N, C-alpha and C positions, 0 to 999 in steps of 0.2 A: 292057481296063482299065476298072474301074468308075468311073462318074461320080457325084460326090456334091456336092450343093448344101447347104452347111451354114449355117443361120441361127443365129448365135451371140447369146446374151443378154448377153455381155460382150465388150468389145473385145480384140483381140489385144494381148498384154502381154508385157513382159520377165519378169514373174512368171506363168508359164503357168497358164491356167485349166484346169478339167476338160475343156472342149471342145477346147482346144488340145492337151492331152496325148493325147487319143484320136485326133484328126485327124492329128497328126504321125506316128502309129504305124500307121495303116491302110495296108497295103501293096497294091500293084497298083491304086491308085486315083488318079484325077484329081479334085482338090477345089477348089471355089470357096468360100472362107470369107468370110461376110458379117458384118462388125461391126454393132452396133446403129446405128440411125439417127443421122446427124450432118449438120450443114450443110456439112461438108467432104467430102461424099461424091464430089465430082467428081475427087478426087485419083486418079492412076493406081494400078492394083493393084500390090501388093508380092508378089513371088515369094519366099516365106520358105523354101521348100525345093522340090526338083524335084516338080512335080505339084501343088503347093499354093500358091494365090494368094489374097491377102487384099484385099478391097474393103470399102467401107462402104455401108450402106443410106441412101437419101435420107430425110429426115424426112417425116412425114405427120401430118395431124390425128389427135388421139386417137380410137382406134376406139370404136365404140358396139356395143351388143348386137345390133341389127338386122343380119342377115347381108347384105342387099342394100346398106344404107347404108354399112357398113364396107368392103364391096368397092368401092363407088364412091369412098370417101375414100382408099383404098389404091392408086388407079390409077397414081399416079406411081411408087410402089415396084414395082408389077407391071410397068410399062413398062420400068423400069430393069433388073429381073431378067431379063425376056425378052430384052432387048437384050444383056445380059451373056451369057446362055446361048447366044444366036445367035453372038456373037463367039467363044466357046470351043467351039462346036458341041456344046453339051449338048442332047441331044434329050429324053430322059425320064430324068433323073438320079434317084438315090436322094435324097429330100428329108429332111434331118436338121434337126429343129426342137428348140429348147431353151427356149422360153418360150410361155405360153398365148396372148399377143397375136399370135403368128405364125399363128394359126388362120385369120385373115381372108385369107391369101394362098393357101390350099390349092387352092381351086377354079380359080384363074387360072394356076397354075404347073404345067405338065405334069410328071408324075413317075411313075416306075415302082414306087415304094414309098415309104412314109413311116415314119420313126423319130421317136419323141418321147423325148428324153433328159431326164428330170426330175431335175435336180441340186439343187433347193431347194424349199421350201414357198412357193408363190406366194400369200401371204395378201392382197396388194394387188390382185390381178386378180379379175375376176368369175369365180366358179366355173364358169359355163357355158362360158367359153372353154376352160378346161383339160379339162372333160368332153368337149367337142366334139373337141378335138385328140386326146385319148386314144382316143375312139371311132373316129376316122379312122385312127389309126396301125396299121401292120402289126405293129410291135414297139415296146414301151415299155421303156425302161431306167429303173430307179429307184435313187437313191443310198442309200436306206435301206429297211429293212423297213416303217417307218411310212409312207413315201411310197408304197411298193408297195401297202400295205393301203388307203391313201387313194384310189388310182387303180383298185383292183380292181373296183369296180362297173361301170367303163366299158371294161374290157379283160380278156380271159382269156389274154393273151400278154404278161405282164410279167416281166422278168428283173431280178433284183437285181444292181446294178452299183455297189458302193461306190466312194468316192474312192480314190485310190492315191498312189504316191510314185515319184519317179525314183530307184529303189533304188541303182543303181551310184553315183550322185552323192552321196547322203546316207549311204551305208554305207562310203565310202572310209576307209581307216585313216590315210593320210598327210594331215596337216593342219598348217597354220601358225597360230600364235597371232595373232589380229588385233591390229594396233598399238594400237587403242583399249583393249585389255585387257592389254597387255604389262606394265603396272605393278601388276596385281591379284595379290595373293599368297594371299588366303584363298579359301574356297569361293565358287563362282559359281552362282547360280540364275538361269536365263534364260528369256525369252519371245521367240518370233519371230512376227511377223505384225503386222497393223495394230492400232494403239491406237484402236479404234473409240470413237465418242462414247458408246455404250451399254455399253462393256466395264466390267464390275464390277471396279474396282481395289481395293475394300476389303480383300479377303483378302491381297493382296500388300503393301499399305501396312502392315497390321498385322504381317505377317511380317517386313518390313524393319525395323520398330521393335523387334520381339522378338528379331531375330537380327542385331545390329549388326556382328558379326564377318564376316558374309556380304555379298557384293556382288550386288545384283539388277540384271540387265541386260535392256534391252528393245531389240530389233532390229526395225525395220520402220516403215512409214509411220505418221505420227501425225496424228490428228484432234483437234479440241477435245473434251476430256473434263472434266466438272465436277470430278473429283478429280485431274486431271492435275497441277495445281500442287502439291497435297499430296504426290503421289508424287515429283515432281521435286525438291522441297525437301529430301528425305531425303538425308543425306550418303553413304549406301551404295547409292544408286540411280543408275544410268547409263542415260540414254535416248539411244541412238545413232542413231536415225532409220533411214531406208531404206538398205539396202546392196545390192550386186549379188547376184542370186540365186546365182551361182557361189561367192560367199564365205560363204553361210549355213552350209554344213557346217563351215567353220573355226570359226565361233562356237559351233556345237553341240559341237564337239570340246573347246572350252574350258569349256563348262558342266559343272558337277557334277550339277545337277538341272535338268530341263526343266519349265517351268510352262505349264499350260493354264488360262485364265480364261474365264468365261462372259459372253456378251452377253445383255442382256435380251430381245432379239429371238429368241434361240435357245430360249427357254423352251418346253418341250413337244416340241422336235424331237429326232430321234435320228440325225442325219447325223454321221458321223465326219469331221471336217475333215482335209484333207491334212496339216496341221501335226502331228497325232498320229502319222501314219505316218512323217513325217520324223523326229520325235523317236525313234520306235522303231527306225528304221534306224540311228540313232547308237548304240543300245544303252543310252543313259543312263537313269537313273531318271526317272519322270514323275509329277508331282503335279498332279492336275486337280480343279478345282471341278466339282461336279455338282449339278443341281437335285433337290429332293425327288421321289421316285418315278421319277427318270430311270433308264433302263437303263444300267448301268455297262458300258462297252465294255472288253474285255480286262482283266477284274478280276484276272487272274493276274499282270499286269505293270505295272499303273497304280495308283498310290495315289489313291483317290477320296475327296475331302473334301466334306462337306455344309455346313460352317460355317467361318468364318474361323479359329476356334480349332483346329478339326481340321486345317485347311490348314497351320497353323504346326507342329503336332505331326507331321504327315506329312512336311513338309519336313525336319525333324530326322531322322526315321526314314530318309528317302530318302538323306540325306547319309551315313548309317551303313550303307547297304546293302552287304553283302559281295559281292565279285566272284564270278562264277560263272554259274549257269544263267539268272538273270533277264535279263541282258544279251543272251545268245544267244537266249532265248525272244522277246525284243522284236524282234531282227533277223529271226527266223523269221517273225513276224507281218508285218513290213514286206516281206520278200521275197515273201510270198504276195500282197501288195497292189501289186506293181510295176505301173506303168502299161503296160508291155509285155505283161504277162499279162492285164490288163484289156482291152487292145485285141484280144488274141488271142481272148478270150472273146466280144467283140463280133462279130468276124468269124465265129466258129463259129456263133453264134446267127443272124446274118443269112444265112449260107450255108444253114443248116438250114431257114430260111424262104424260100429261093429269092430273096433280095434282094441277094446278093453273089456 
């Protein structure tokens, strides 16, 4: 059975991250999943499924560029990992890294192979860290073509591995109308996901004002957003907050159109968020804001708007979309992006490289 030591950039969550989705689907593997550093790292590990146990890394001072200094500063994390490996009899596991800052652990942790799964653009990390991690990795997975191109000078073994979707969950046809929407009679245009501080709400605010007969629904965690009050004050807008992941497909089933908005921090990026695949699995029309010169993903089945005015016009067009091939085409795109297939691709690539 393959041993995998996974250093995750995001904590284990009820809303599964990219790393969770992959780790839970790797068969014939014994996995230690390490959450990012926290002061509560002494808590016992949680066995979340057979062969997969979750722990948290201890905190350490911020790493610096000098290799010897950062190795010295990381000694508490290193001792913790080595003790954990000894407890579980991990000798030379496959080391799975997900963030550039994990590079300072490489020399001290025995491992039989190194994977770097790059799921985002690490603009806040020194570029030297990611370059060094990429150079050391036996295999690099990149969530987008842009990330693969960015990392290509440091590795000739990069595999494109976009985000995915729990397809059976989001494509199910049996759904119940959520109680919060039971009284809605007109068209529903909905957004699922976090209302980030830098999420551009202008297009949807203008759309809600222009389409008073429609209800605009937001499902997900809410952060402070400068335009949040303006959005919430509109009579045809409902902000429902975080819901159980298992209930999200029920909300999508009630949507007539799914909405995708842009974060300012996404400018210039080309990563397709899992939300898009979840929308496509439902088969519902999708209206998405895109930045100028941004590559349009799935232009055959997504209505891409560049301005708030165009966003409104495309919402109207999406509401009038006839039943037929577009819905099935979206489901086909989502089925091809199922996390089970992504994990199978990972195993095939690692096996071809003698790592699995």
